[in-house]
C-alpha positions as a Markdown table, in Angstrom:
| # | Residue | x | y | z |
|---|---|---|---|---|
| 1 | Met | 92.5 | 76.8 | 151.3 |
| 2 | Thr | 90.7 | 76.5 | 154.7 |
| 3 | Thr | 87.3 | 78.1 | 155.3 |
| 4 | Ser | 86.2 | 79.6 | 158.5 |
| 5 | Asn | 82.9 | 78.7 | 160.2 |
| 6 | Thr | 82.8 | 82.3 | 161.5 |
| 7 | Thr | 79.7 | 84.3 | 160.3 |
| 8 | Thr | 79.4 | 88.0 | 160.4 |
| 9 | Gly | 77.2 | 87.6 | 163.5 |
| 10 | Asp | 80.4 | 86.5 | 165.3 |
| 11 | Ala | 82.2 | 89.7 | 164.5 |
| 12 | Ala | 82.4 | 92.7 | 166.8 |
| 13 | Pro | 79.5 | 95.2 | 166.4 |
| 14 | Ala | 81.8 | 97.8 | 164.9 |
| 15 | Val | 83.0 | 95.3 | 162.2 |
| 16 | Arg | 79.4 | 94.3 | 161.4 |
| 17 | Glu | 78.4 | 98.0 | 161.1 |
| 18 | Glu | 81.3 | 98.7 | 158.7 |
| 19 | Leu | 80.5 | 95.6 | 156.7 |
| 20 | Ala | 76.9 | 96.6 | 156.4 |
| 21 | Arg | 77.9 | 100.1 | 155.3 |
| 22 | Leu | 80.3 | 98.8 | 152.7 |
| 23 | Arg | 77.7 | 96.3 | 151.4 |
| 24 | Asp | 75.1 | 99.1 | 151.2 |
| 25 | Ser | 77.5 | 101.1 | 149.1 |
| 26 | Ile | 78.1 | 98.1 | 146.8 |
| 27 | Asp | 74.3 | 97.6 | 146.4 |
| 28 | Asn | 73.9 | 101.3 | 145.5 |
| 29 | Ile | 76.7 | 101.0 | 142.9 |
| 30 | Asp | 75.3 | 97.8 | 141.5 |
| 31 | Ala | 71.9 | 99.6 | 141.1 |
| 32 | Ala | 73.6 | 102.5 | 139.3 |
| 33 | Val | 75.5 | 100.2 | 137.0 |
| 34 | Val | 72.2 | 98.4 | 136.0 |
| 35 | His | 70.5 | 101.8 | 135.3 |
| 36 | Met | 73.5 | 103.0 | 133.3 |
| 37 | Leu | 73.5 | 99.8 | 131.3 |
| 38 | Ala | 69.8 | 100.2 | 130.6 |
| 39 | Glu | 70.3 | 103.7 | 129.3 |
| 40 | Arg | 73.2 | 102.5 | 127.2 |
| 41 | Phe | 71.0 | 99.8 | 125.7 |
| 42 | Lys | 68.2 | 102.3 | 124.9 |
| 43 | Cys | 70.7 | 104.2 | 122.8 |
| 44 | Thr | 72.1 | 101.2 | 121.1 |
| 45 | Gln | 68.6 | 100.0 | 120.3 |
| 46 | Gln | 68.1 | 103.3 | 118.4 |
| 47 | Val | 71.4 | 102.7 | 116.6 |
| 48 | Gly | 70.2 | 99.2 | 115.7 |
| 49 | Arg | 66.9 | 100.5 | 114.2 |
| 50 | Leu | 68.8 | 103.2 | 112.3 |
| 51 | Lys | 71.2 | 100.6 | 110.9 |
| 52 | Ala | 68.4 | 98.3 | 110.0 |
| 53 | Glu | 66.4 | 101.1 | 108.2 |
| 54 | His | 69.5 | 102.0 | 106.1 |
| 55 | Arg | 70.7 | 98.4 | 105.6 |
| 56 | Leu | 73.9 | 98.9 | 107.5 |
| 57 | Pro | 75.7 | 95.9 | 109.0 |
| 58 | Pro | 74.9 | 95.1 | 112.7 |
| 59 | Ala | 78.6 | 95.1 | 113.6 |
| 60 | Asp | 81.1 | 97.9 | 113.2 |
| 61 | Pro | 84.5 | 96.3 | 113.9 |
| 62 | Gly | 86.3 | 99.7 | 113.6 |
| 63 | Arg | 84.1 | 101.4 | 116.1 |
| 64 | Glu | 84.3 | 98.3 | 118.4 |
| 65 | Ala | 88.1 | 98.4 | 118.3 |
| 66 | Arg | 88.2 | 102.2 | 119.1 |
| 67 | Gln | 85.8 | 101.6 | 122.0 |
| 68 | Ile | 88.0 | 98.8 | 123.4 |
| 69 | Thr | 91.1 | 101.0 | 123.2 |
| 70 | Arg | 89.2 | 103.9 | 124.8 |
| 71 | Leu | 87.8 | 101.7 | 127.6 |
| 72 | Arg | 91.1 | 100.1 | 128.3 |
| 73 | Ala | 92.6 | 103.6 | 128.8 |
| 74 | Leu | 89.8 | 104.7 | 131.0 |
| 75 | Ala | 90.2 | 101.5 | 133.1 |
| 76 | Glu | 93.9 | 102.2 | 133.5 |
| 77 | Asn | 93.3 | 105.7 | 134.6 |
| 78 | Ala | 90.7 | 104.4 | 137.1 |
| 79 | Lys | 93.1 | 101.8 | 138.5 |
| 80 | Leu | 90.9 | 99.0 | 137.1 |
| 81 | Asp | 92.3 | 96.0 | 135.3 |
| 82 | Pro | 92.2 | 96.9 | 131.6 |
| 83 | Ala | 91.8 | 93.2 | 130.6 |
| 84 | Phe | 88.7 | 93.0 | 132.8 |
| 85 | Ala | 87.3 | 96.2 | 131.3 |
| 86 | Glu | 87.9 | 94.8 | 127.8 |
| 87 | Lys | 86.2 | 91.4 | 128.6 |
| 88 | Phe | 83.3 | 93.4 | 130.0 |
| 89 | Leu | 83.0 | 95.6 | 126.9 |
| 90 | Asn | 83.3 | 92.5 | 124.6 |
| 91 | Phe | 80.4 | 90.9 | 126.4 |
| 92 | Ile | 78.3 | 94.0 | 126.0 |
| 93 | Ile | 79.3 | 94.4 | 122.3 |
| 94 | Ala | 78.3 | 90.8 | 121.6 |
| 95 | Glu | 74.9 | 91.4 | 123.1 |
| 96 | Val | 74.5 | 94.6 | 121.2 |
| 97 | Ile | 75.4 | 92.9 | 117.9 |
| 98 | Arg | 72.9 | 90.2 | 118.7 |
| 99 | His | 70.2 | 92.8 | 119.2 |
| 100 | His | 71.1 | 94.6 | 116.1 |
| 101 | Glu | 70.9 | 91.4 | 114.1 |
| 102 | Arg | 67.4 | 90.7 | 115.6 |
| 103 | Ile | 66.3 | 94.2 | 114.7 |
| 104 | Ala | 67.6 | 93.8 | 111.1 |
| 105 | Glu | 65.8 | 90.5 | 110.8 |
| 106 | Asp | 62.6 | 92.0 | 112.1 |
| 107 | Thr | 62.9 | 95.0 | 109.7 |
| 108 | Ala | 63.7 | 92.8 | 106.7 |
| 109 | Gly | 60.7 | 90.6 | 107.6 |
| 110 | Gly | 58.4 | 93.6 | 107.5 |
| 111 | Ala | 58.0 | 93.9 | 111.2 |
| 112 | Thr | 58.4 | 97.3 | 112.8 |
| 113 | Pro | 61.3 | 97.1 | 115.3 |
| 114 | Ser | 60.0 | 97.7 | 118.7 |
| 115 | Ala | 61.2 | 100.8 | 120.4 |
| 116 | Asn | 60.5 | 99.2 | 123.8 |
| 117 | Arg | 62.1 | 95.8 | 123.3 |
| 118 | Thr | 63.4 | 94.5 | 126.6 |
| 119 | Thr | 66.6 | 93.2 | 125.2 |
| 120 | Ala | 69.8 | 95.2 | 125.5 |
| 121 | Pro | 71.2 | 97.1 | 122.5 |
| 122 | Ser | 74.6 | 96.8 | 121.1 |
| 123 | Pro | 77.3 | 97.8 | 123.5 |
| 124 | Gly | 79.8 | 98.9 | 120.9 |
| 125 | Glu | 77.6 | 101.7 | 119.9 |
């Protein structure tokens, strides 16, 4: 594969403007994704605390499988690669389980699980 030494500064003004417009849209979408993930993790942190208080396991394989199936269907309908969507959800689920395990350990150790912990909650929840 060859690479070009051309920078966006070498492009016509209309091309630079369109590129800037598209990049602004991408930046806005990225910000929305981060905020949505933060909201999701706030909810899964609450799930983790509830599970810990009632000595429920951090992982719920049945729920996770249903979520993967659901997300793959949503991805297909949105014309997004379902395999990518599944990988993304699996990454989130692993992080959520890790957080639920930490909350369970804190609870078992007598610590009060923090409602404002900065780590993300379980994605499968």
